[in-house]
N, C-alpha and C positions, 0 to 999 in steps of 0.2 A: 592382949592377943592381936597379932598382926596378920592380915590376910593379903596374900599376893595372887595375882593372875599372871600366868605365863602364856602369852599369846604368840603363836607363830603364823606368819603370813607368807604367801607367795602368789603373786598375780591374783589377788582376791578382791579386786575392786567391785565386782558385781554384787557381792553380798556383805562385805566387811562392815559397811555402815550399819546395817541391821544388827549385826552381832555386837558391835560396840554400843549401840543404843540400848540393847538388852542388858548389857553390863551396867550401863548408867542408870537403868531402871530398877536395879536390885533393891530389895527391901533392906538388905544389909550391904552397903557399899564396900568394896574391897579398899584396902589402904594403899595398894600399890598395883600398878599394871606395867609389866615388862613386855614390850613387843619386840620380837626378833623377826625382821623381814629378810627373806633369803634372796634378795636381789630382784624384786618385782620391777616389771617394765610397763605395767598397764595403768599406772596412775594410783596404785594402792598407797604408795608413800605419801602422796598429797593428802589423801583422805586421813591417813594415820596421823600426819602432822597436825591437821585440824583438830583431831580428837585428843591429841596430847594436851592441847590448850583447853579444850572443853573439860577434860578430866581434872586438870589442875584447878579449874574454876569450881569444880565439885568437891575440891579438897582431897583429890586422889593424886598420889605421886605417880606420874606417868613418864616412862622413858621409851624412846624408839631407837633401837639399834638396827642399822642396815648393814648386812653382810657384803663385803667387797668380793668375797669368793663364796660360791654356793656350797652350803653345808649339807643340804638335803634334810629330810624330815627329822630323822632321829637325832642327829647332831645339832640341828637347829633348836629342837626342844631342850636338849641338854644345855646349850648355851643360855637359853632363856631362863631355865630353872636355876642355873648357877648364879644368875644375876638377881634372883629374887631374895628378899630379906624376911619374908613372912614366916610365921609359925605354921601356917597352912598355905599350901600352894595349889591353886586350881589350874589345871591344864585347859587350854582353850583353843579351838580350831576357828578358822576365819569365816566359815560359811553357815554356822548354826545360829540358833536363837536361844538364849538362856531364858528360862521361865523366871518370873520376877522374884521368887523366893528360893531360888537354887542355893545361893550362898548361905542364907539363913538356915534352911532346912538341913543342909549337909553338915554344917557346923554343929547344929543341935543333935544330929544323929551320931556324931563321933563320940568316942569315949576315951579313957586313958590308954587303952590298948591299940587304938586305931593308928595305923601307919599309912594305909591307903584305903580310900572309900570310893566305890563307884556306884552308879545308879542306872536306871533305865532311861530310855529316850523315846519320844514319838517321832516316827519317820514322816518327813514332809517332802514335797517335790520342789522343783526349781522355783515355783511361784509361791511357795510357802503354804501350800494346801496339804492338809493331813492325808496320809496314805492309809489311815486306819490300821496301822500295824506298828508295833513297837520294835525297838532294836533287839530286845531280848527274844521277841518272836522270831526275828530273822536269824539270830544266832542259836536258836533252840536252847536258850538258857531257861529251862523248864524246871518243874518241881524236882525231878531226879537230879539234875545238874546243880541246882541250888542246895539240895540236901548234901550232895557230895562236897561242894565247895564250902559248906559250913564247917567242914574239917579242913583246916589250912594245909595239912600234910597232903591231902588228896589234891587240893588246888595247886600246890607246889609241883606235884608229879605231873599234872596236866600241863602246867605252864612250862615246865622244863622241856616238854616235847612240843611246845608252841600250840597247845590246844587252849585257846584263849577266849574268854567271854568278856573281857574288859575292853571298853572303848575309851581311849584317852580323853575324848571330848567330855566325858562324864566324870573324870577322875580327879580326886582331891588327895594331895600328898601331905603327910606330916614331915616337918623338917628333920625329925629324928631319923627318918628313913634314908636321907641323902648321904649320910656318912659312909654307908656300905653299898650304895647303889650308883655312885658316880665315880669315875666316868662310866658311860654306857658302852659295854663291850659285847656286841651281839653278832650272831651269824647272819647271813643274808636271809631275807624273808621274815625276820624277827623285828618287831616294833617296840617302841619305847613303853607303850602301855603294858604289854606283857612283861617287859623287863622289870618295871617298878612293882607290878603285882607279884612277880616271882619273889623278889626280895622281901616284900611285905609278908607274903605267905610263909616264907622261911622263918620269919620272926613272929609268926602267929598274929599278924596285925592287918591281914587283908579282910575287909568287910564290904558288904554291899547293902544297898537300901532299895526297896521296891519302888520308891517315888520316881515319877517321870520328871526330870529336872531340866531337860532341854528339848527343843525341836531339832532333830538331826536331819540336815538337808541332804537329799540324795540327788546327785546330778552327775553328768558325765565328765565334768571338769575337776572332780575331786582329786586332790593329790594323793590322799589316803582315804579309803572309805569302802563302801559295800557295793559300789557299781563296778562295771568293767573298767571304766576309766580310773576309778579310785584304787584299783589294784595294780597300778603302774609301779613296778618294783624299782624303777629308776629313782624313785623318791627315797629309797632306803639302801639299795645295793651300793656298796662302797668298797674301795680297796682297804679301808680301815677295818672292815668287818672281819671277825675271826671265824675260824672253822667251827663246825658244830661240836666236834670232839674237844677242841680247846675250851669252848663255852662250857661243856659239861664238866670238864676237869676243873675249871675255875670255880664252878658252883660246888663241886666236891670239896675243894680246898677251903672255901668260905663257909660252907654249912655241912661239915662232915657228919654231924649228929643225925641229920635227916637221912643220909645215905646209909648210915650204920643201922638205923631203925628199919630201913627197907632194903634188905640185902640184895634183892633182885635188881634194884637201881644201881648199886655198886657193881654187881656182876656184869650188868649191861655195859656200863662205861668201861670197865677194865677189859671186857671182851673187844669193844671197838678200838681201844688203845692198842691191844695186842695185834689186832688185824692190821692196823696202820703200820705198826713196826715191822710186821712180816712183809708187807709190801715194800 
């Protein structure tokens, strides 16, 4: 079993060293780390190049790809994931800190049906001090939400409408998921974590674990995150993004059995399509 890490960076020099050190401290080291930098100008690349050598000394295959043109968050992750060779792929942000048993515990929690597995996280501030609140507290992923999402059809319905409890920084993907989920074709305001969770739930393979596997850093320079600065849609809005109705139609074509089992979903999409044609 081969384990990959898909790490995306952009002007992350302030925190990237701590994140990379936390990966190096894992009880089960990954076999491969693919780093995709989206054109950093703050010295991030120098730090990354040093760590590529360190990882190789640890027996980890490490590659740094630097984009000549900015891809933005979603497509940058797509590029990194496409370059991964592992059976399991861990998505990784540049400013968090992995807990030492993250990889080991998530691999142990997966089963033969798992296509995507996500976990909880502890929120920390810029200095790395706990905010005494978890990510699931923030998203209100509570008892009722967990019970609902234990049924993947309900998770699919929520995710179809971008009601998302999955944070990419805690997400592990099975390679079997990629054949139907790449390339990423999403409307504006829709992120890669919800996209992969949507496809996993459509195939009854979305799972979550209660463990806190990372410390999730909250700061105003987050490219994507839970702060005001981290909601900067410039990191995802792109001319490549499709309309919401096209997105729904594509999902209908790919997973018709779900829509047929939930007639109101089909009626809703057909209604939107009719309205668009009338205009």
